[in-house]
PyMOL Python script that loads the backbone (N, CA, C, O; Angstrom):
from pymol import cmd

cmd.read_pdbstr("""\
ATOM      1  N   MET A   1     133.175  92.273  91.206  1.00  0.00           N
ATOM      2  CA  MET A   1     132.914  91.035  90.953  1.00  0.00           C
ATOM      3  C   MET A   1     131.893  90.473  92.358  1.00  0.00           C
ATOM      4  O   MET A   1     130.893  89.794  92.591  1.00  0.00           O
ATOM      5  N   LYS A   2     133.201  91.493  93.218  1.00  0.00           N
ATOM      6  CA  LYS A   2     132.739  91.742  94.339  1.00  0.00           C
ATOM      7  C   LYS A   2     130.910  92.258  94.635  1.00  0.00           C
ATOM      8  O   LYS A   2     130.023  91.838  95.377  1.00  0.00           O
ATOM      9  N   ASN A   3     131.015  93.463  93.515  1.00  0.00           N
ATOM     10  CA  ASN A   3     129.870  94.384  94.284  1.00  0.00           C
ATOM     11  C   ASN A   3     128.678  93.594  94.083  1.00  0.00           C
ATOM     12  O   ASN A   3     127.827  93.486  94.966  1.00  0.00           O
ATOM     13  N   SER A   4     128.543  92.780  92.429  1.00  0.00           N
ATOM     14  CA  SER A   4     127.844  91.740  92.466  1.00  0.00           C
ATOM     15  C   SER A   4     126.925  91.031  92.927  1.00  0.00           C
ATOM     16  O   SER A   4     125.703  90.882  92.914  1.00  0.00           O
ATOM     17  N   LEU A   5     128.213  90.486  93.493  1.00  0.00           N
ATOM     18  CA  LEU A   5     127.859  89.632  94.934  1.00  0.00           C
ATOM     19  C   LEU A   5     127.150  89.843  96.211  1.00  0.00           C
ATOM     20  O   LEU A   5     126.159  89.152  96.449  1.00  0.00           O
ATOM     21  N   LEU A   6     127.593  90.809  97.132  1.00  0.00           N
ATOM     22  CA  LEU A   6     127.168  91.978  98.121  1.00  0.00           C
ATOM     23  C   LEU A   6     125.974  92.131  97.498  1.00  0.00           C
ATOM     24  O   LEU A   6     125.124  91.501  98.127  1.00  0.00           O
ATOM     25  N   ILE A   7     125.390  92.836  96.280  1.00  0.00           N
ATOM     26  CA  ILE A   7     124.236  92.661  96.062  1.00  0.00           C
ATOM     27  C   ILE A   7     123.093  91.000  96.144  1.00  0.00           C
ATOM     28  O   ILE A   7     121.920  91.063  96.511  1.00  0.00           O
ATOM     29  N   GLY A   8     123.534  90.144  95.872  1.00  0.00           N
ATOM     30  CA  GLY A   8     123.208  89.092  95.498  1.00  0.00           C
ATOM     31  C   GLY A   8     122.695  88.435  97.356  1.00  0.00           C
ATOM     32  O   GLY A   8     121.713  87.810  97.756  1.00  0.00           O
ATOM     33  N   ALA A   9     123.944  88.988  98.059  1.00  0.00           N
ATOM     34  CA  ALA A   9     124.054  87.906  99.641  1.00  0.00           C
ATOM     35  C   ALA A   9     122.879  89.592 100.213  1.00  0.00           C
ATOM     36  O   ALA A   9     121.796  89.005 100.232  1.00  0.00           O
ATOM     37  N   MET A  10     122.653  90.539 100.470  1.00  0.00           N
ATOM     38  CA  MET A  10     121.981  91.269 100.606  1.00  0.00           C
ATOM     39  C   MET A  10     120.009  91.127 100.186  1.00  0.00           C
ATOM     40  O   MET A  10     118.979  91.393 100.806  1.00  0.00           O
ATOM     41  N   LEU A  11     120.277  90.664  99.056  1.00  0.00           N
ATOM     42  CA  LEU A  11     118.999  90.417  98.400  1.00  0.00           C
ATOM     43  C   LEU A  11     118.513  89.192  98.566  1.00  0.00           C
ATOM     44  O   LEU A  11     117.572  88.990  97.799  1.00  0.00           O
ATOM     45  N   GLY A  12     118.853  88.000  99.477  1.00  0.00           N
ATOM     46  CA  GLY A  12     119.163  86.850  99.745  1.00  0.00           C
ATOM     47  C   GLY A  12     118.375  87.171 101.220  1.00  0.00           C
ATOM     48  O   GLY A  12     117.271  86.761 101.578  1.00  0.00           O
ATOM     49  N   VAL A  13     119.396  88.109 101.999  1.00  0.00           N
ATOM     50  CA  VAL A  13     119.039  88.649 103.113  1.00  0.00           C
ATOM     51  C   VAL A  13     117.002  89.723 102.932  1.00  0.00           C
ATOM     52  O   VAL A  13     115.915  89.774 103.507  1.00  0.00           O
ATOM     53  N   VAL A  14     117.307  89.972 102.432  1.00  0.00           N
ATOM     54  CA  VAL A  14     116.097  91.066 102.348  1.00  0.00           C
ATOM     55  C   VAL A  14     114.692  89.646 102.234  1.00  0.00           C
ATOM     56  O   VAL A  14     113.743  89.599 103.016  1.00  0.00           O
ATOM     57  N   THR A  15     114.933  88.619 101.058  1.00  0.00           N
ATOM     58  CA  THR A  15     114.136  87.565 100.686  1.00  0.00           C
ATOM     59  C   THR A  15     114.116  86.722 101.884  1.00  0.00           C
ATOM     60  O   THR A  15     112.974  86.365 102.173  1.00  0.00           O
ATOM     61  N   ALA A  16     115.034  86.294 102.669  1.00  0.00           N
ATOM     62  CA  ALA A  16     114.634  85.797 104.312  1.00  0.00           C
ATOM     63  C   ALA A  16     113.825  86.297 104.983  1.00  0.00           C
ATOM     64  O   ALA A  16     113.008  85.588 105.571  1.00  0.00           O
ATOM     65  N   THR A  17     113.803  88.237 105.143  1.00  0.00           N
ATOM     66  CA  THR A  17     113.274  88.922 105.663  1.00  0.00           C
ATOM     67  C   THR A  17     111.831  88.238 104.994  1.00  0.00           C
ATOM     68  O   THR A  17     111.164  87.720 105.889  1.00  0.00           O
ATOM     69  N   ALA A  18     111.509  88.177 104.299  1.00  0.00           N
ATOM     70  CA  ALA A  18     110.197  88.980 104.139  1.00  0.00           C
ATOM     71  C   ALA A  18     109.437  87.528 104.124  1.00  0.00           C
ATOM     72  O   ALA A  18     108.229  87.620 104.339  1.00  0.00           O
ATOM     73  N   ILE A  19     109.966  86.126 103.894  1.00  0.00           N
ATOM     74  CA  ILE A  19     109.558  85.265 104.446  1.00  0.00           C
ATOM     75  C   ILE A  19     109.583  85.009 105.232  1.00  0.00           C
ATOM     76  O   ILE A  19     108.401  84.684 105.346  1.00  0.00           O
ATOM     77  N   TYR A  20     110.279  84.676 106.734  1.00  0.00           N
ATOM     78  CA  TYR A  20     110.203  85.172 107.817  1.00  0.00           C
ATOM     79  C   TYR A  20     109.266  85.727 108.007  1.00  0.00           C
ATOM     80  O   TYR A  20     108.516  85.145 108.791  1.00  0.00           O
ATOM     81  N   SER A  21     108.733  87.147 107.434  1.00  0.00           N
ATOM     82  CA  SER A  21     107.941  88.504 107.761  1.00  0.00           C
ATOM     83  C   SER A  21     106.985  87.584 107.823  1.00  0.00           C
ATOM     84  O   SER A  21     106.471  87.405 108.927  1.00  0.00           O
ATOM     85  N   ALA A  22     106.422  86.629 106.452  1.00  0.00           N
ATOM     86  CA  ALA A  22     104.939  86.165 105.896  1.00  0.00           C
ATOM     87  C   ALA A  22     104.912  85.355 106.684  1.00  0.00           C
ATOM     88  O   ALA A  22     103.830  85.400 107.269  1.00  0.00           O
ATOM     89  N   SER A  23     105.695  84.405 107.137  1.00  0.00           N
ATOM     90  CA  SER A  23     105.352  82.740 107.381  1.00  0.00           C
ATOM     91  C   SER A  23     105.172  82.960 108.978  1.00  0.00           C
ATOM     92  O   SER A  23     104.534  82.034 109.478  1.00  0.00           O
ATOM     93  N   GLY A  24     105.522  83.824 109.780  1.00  0.00           N
ATOM     94  CA  GLY A  24     105.617  84.038 111.461  1.00  0.00           C
ATOM     95  C   GLY A  24     106.647  82.988 111.829  1.00  0.00           C
ATOM     96  O   GLY A  24     106.371  82.258 112.780  1.00  0.00           O
ATOM     97  N   GLY A  25     107.940  82.799 111.118  1.00  0.00           N
ATOM     98  CA  GLY A  25     109.281  81.919 111.722  1.00  0.00           C
ATOM     99  C   GLY A  25     109.082  80.648 111.919  1.00  0.00           C
ATOM    100  O   GLY A  25     108.031  80.170 111.491  1.00  0.00           O
ATOM    101  N   GLY A  26     110.161  79.684 112.700  1.00  0.00           N
ATOM    102  CA  GLY A  26     109.536  78.153 112.500  1.00  0.00           C
ATOM    103  C   GLY A  26     110.731  77.816 111.648  1.00  0.00           C
ATOM    104  O   GLY A  26     111.920  78.135 111.641  1.00  0.00           O
ATOM    105  N   SER A  27     110.259  77.355 111.220  1.00  0.00           N
ATOM    106  CA  SER A  27     111.207  75.786 110.175  1.00  0.00           C
ATOM    107  C   SER A  27     111.060  76.493 108.801  1.00  0.00           C
ATOM    108  O   SER A  27     111.586  75.935 107.838  1.00  0.00           O
ATOM    109  N   ALA A  28     110.552  77.394 108.654  1.00  0.00           N
ATOM    110  CA  ALA A  28     110.461  78.078 107.523  1.00  0.00           C
ATOM    111  C   ALA A  28     112.144  78.610 107.393  1.00  0.00           C
ATOM    112  O   ALA A  28     112.978  78.371 106.519  1.00  0.00           O
ATOM    113  N   VAL A  29     112.210  79.215 108.327  1.00  0.00           N
ATOM    114  CA  VAL A  29     113.413  80.386 108.951  1.00  0.00           C
ATOM    115  C   VAL A  29     114.502  79.647 108.380  1.00  0.00           C
ATOM    116  O   VAL A  29     115.420  80.227 107.799  1.00  0.00           O
ATOM    117  N   LYS A  30     114.453  78.381 108.513  1.00  0.00           N
ATOM    118  CA  LYS A  30     115.882  76.974 108.597  1.00  0.00           C
ATOM    119  C   LYS A  30     115.987  77.464 107.270  1.00  0.00           C
ATOM    120  O   LYS A  30     116.736  78.347 106.852  1.00  0.00           O
ATOM    121  N   ARG A  31     115.047  76.702 106.582  1.00  0.00           N
ATOM    122  CA  ARG A  31     114.956  76.143 104.954  1.00  0.00           C
ATOM    123  C   ARG A  31     115.147  76.827 104.361  1.00  0.00           C
ATOM    124  O   ARG A  31     115.763  76.523 103.339  1.00  0.00           O
ATOM    125  N   THR A  32     114.587  78.820 104.678  1.00  0.00           N
ATOM    126  CA  THR A  32     115.565  79.806 103.403  1.00  0.00           C
ATOM    127  C   THR A  32     116.691  80.295 104.023  1.00  0.00           C
ATOM    128  O   THR A  32     117.300  81.109 103.329  1.00  0.00           O
ATOM    129  N   LYS A  33     117.290  80.005 105.383  1.00  0.00           N
ATOM    130  CA  LYS A  33     118.531  80.281 105.506  1.00  0.00           C
ATOM    131  C   LYS A  33     119.457  79.465 104.912  1.00  0.00           C
ATOM    132  O   LYS A  33     120.579  79.811 104.541  1.00  0.00           O
ATOM    133  N   ARG A  34     118.879  78.179 104.813  1.00  0.00           N
ATOM    134  CA  ARG A  34     119.443  77.663 103.682  1.00  0.00           C
ATOM    135  C   ARG A  34     119.169  77.364 102.319  1.00  0.00           C
ATOM    136  O   ARG A  34     120.164  76.713 102.002  1.00  0.00           O
ATOM    137  N   ALA A  35     118.664  77.413 101.627  1.00  0.00           N
ATOM    138  CA  ALA A  35     118.384  77.957 100.719  1.00  0.00           C
ATOM    139  C   ALA A  35     119.038  79.445 100.344  1.00  0.00           C
ATOM    140  O   ALA A  35     118.858  80.035  99.279  1.00  0.00           O
ATOM    141  N   VAL A  36     119.706  79.837 101.284  1.00  0.00           N
ATOM    142  CA  VAL A  36     120.056  81.995 101.240  1.00  0.00           C
ATOM    143  C   VAL A  36     121.398  81.095 100.922  1.00  0.00           C
ATOM    144  O   VAL A  36     121.728  81.497  99.807  1.00  0.00           O
ATOM    145  N   LEU A  37     122.268  80.166 101.289  1.00  0.00           N
ATOM    146  CA  LEU A  37     123.366  80.152 101.520  1.00  0.00           C
ATOM    147  C   LEU A  37     123.994  79.014 100.591  1.00  0.00           C
ATOM    148  O   LEU A  37     125.146  78.580 100.629  1.00  0.00           O
ATOM    149  N   LYS A  38     122.812  78.592  99.637  1.00  0.00           N
ATOM    150  CA  LYS A  38     123.082  77.966  98.715  1.00  0.00           C
ATOM    151  C   LYS A  38     123.557  78.443  97.727  1.00  0.00           C
ATOM    152  O   LYS A  38     124.533  78.091  97.065  1.00  0.00           O
ATOM    153  N   LYS A  39     122.510  79.682  97.552  1.00  0.00           N
ATOM    154  CA  LYS A  39     122.315  80.493  96.570  1.00  0.00           C
ATOM    155  C   LYS A  39     124.160  81.613  96.859  1.00  0.00           C
ATOM    156  O   LYS A  39     124.865  82.012  95.932  1.00  0.00           O
ATOM    157  N   ILE A  40     124.315  81.729  97.673  1.00  0.00           N
ATOM    158  CA  ILE A  40     125.217  82.505  98.084  1.00  0.00           C
ATOM    159  C   ILE A  40     126.883  81.649  96.945  1.00  0.00           C
ATOM    160  O   ILE A  40     127.642  82.202  96.149  1.00  0.00           O
ATOM    161  N   GLU A  41     126.805  79.754  97.566  1.00  0.00           N
ATOM    162  CA  GLU A  41     127.871  79.068  97.168  1.00  0.00           C
ATOM    163  C   GLU A  41     127.802  79.454  95.916  1.00  0.00           C
ATOM    164  O   GLU A  41     128.827  79.766  95.309  1.00  0.00           O
ATOM    165  N   ASP A  42     126.589  79.492  95.344  1.00  0.00           N
ATOM    166  CA  ASP A  42     125.920  78.367  93.696  1.00  0.00           C
ATOM    167  C   ASP A  42     127.297  80.647  93.193  1.00  0.00           C
ATOM    168  O   ASP A  42     128.460  80.708  92.795  1.00  0.00           O
ATOM    169  N   ILE A  43     126.754  81.320  93.370  1.00  0.00           N
ATOM    170  CA  ILE A  43     127.280  82.445  92.998  1.00  0.00           C
ATOM    171  C   ILE A  43     128.612  82.181  93.591  1.00  0.00           C
ATOM    172  O   ILE A  43     129.318  82.952  92.941  1.00  0.00           O
ATOM    173  N   LEU A  44     129.398  81.561  94.431  1.00  0.00           N
ATOM    174  CA  LEU A  44     131.111  81.864  95.005  1.00  0.00           C
ATOM    175  C   LEU A  44     131.265  81.064  93.863  1.00  0.00           C
ATOM    176  O   LEU A  44     131.798  81.728  92.974  1.00  0.00           O
ATOM    177  N   ASP A  45     130.990  79.776  93.475  1.00  0.00           N
ATOM    178  CA  ASP A  45     131.687  78.466  92.422  1.00  0.00           C
ATOM    179  C   ASP A  45     131.772  79.168  91.327  1.00  0.00           C
ATOM    180  O   ASP A  45     132.214  78.656  90.299  1.00  0.00           O
TER     181      ASP A  45
END
""", "prot")
cmd.dss("prot")
cmd.show_as("cartoon", "prot")
cmd.util.cbc("prot")
cmd.orient("prot")
């Protein structure tokens, strides 16, 4: 379970980084961070 959680978190970080690079930063990053946190919370629940 912990391994899949780590993999999910890593994928989230990679996705957030890719979106950050593509969008050039700004409010999109905050939105992405929020989405990633929600995904991690969903995995934990």
